[in-house]
N, C-alpha and C positions, 0 to 999 in steps of 0.2 A: 872356216867354215861355220860354230855354231851362232856364230851371228843371224847366218840366215836362216835359221832353224828357227833362232828369235822373231828373226823380220814374218818369216812365214805365217808362226803362232798366234802373230801379233797380227796380222791379216784376213787371217781363221777367223780368230775373235772376233775383230769388227765386222768381219761380214755376214758372222752369228750375229751380233747386237742388230744392224742396219737389218737383217731377216726376223727379227723379234720385233723389231721397231714398224714394219710394214705386216705383220701380221698381229698385232697390235690395233691397227689401226684400219683391217679389214672387220676384225673379229667386231672393231666397235661398232665400226658402217656399216655392218651386217646387223646387228644390238638395233641399231636407230632406225632401219627401214621395219623391223619387227615391228615393233613399237610405234610407227607410226601404223602401220595395216591395221596394230590392232584395235589405236587408236579411232583408226576409220569406223570399222567391221562395230564397235560396240554404237559408234555412233551412227550405220546408218542401221541397228538394231533398234536403236530408239525411235530415230523417223520411221520404221515402216512399222512398229507398234503403235503408235501413234497414229499411220492413218488407217492401220485395222480398227483400233477403235473406232475413229469416223466414220468408216463405213461399215461397221456395224450399229450406230446409232444414228446413220444417213436410214440404214431399212426396217431399222426394230421404230420407227416414228410411227405416229397414227395417219391414218389418212386422210381423216377428214377432223371438220371441227366438232362434228360427235362425236369420235373416237378421243380427242382429244380432252374432249368433258368429262365423257368416261373415265377415261382415269384420271383424272384430278380427285375424280371422285372416288375412283378406289382406294386412294393415296401412293399409288404407283409411277407416277409421272415427277 
């Protein structure tokens, strides 16, 4: 009779170890997904910042040759 108790305990312990392995795998997979998403967000932020700077430079450019020469004379170009 006690042999069945030991076998049952072993099965329960094995099931618990299998559950821990499964849980650890899922946690690692979720962590990798979050890390990838954060890297993509950082990349998108950098690209957006660069695009905004380019758009601002386009908006601030001089309209004519005389405006370019005036800015060069002022030293702000």
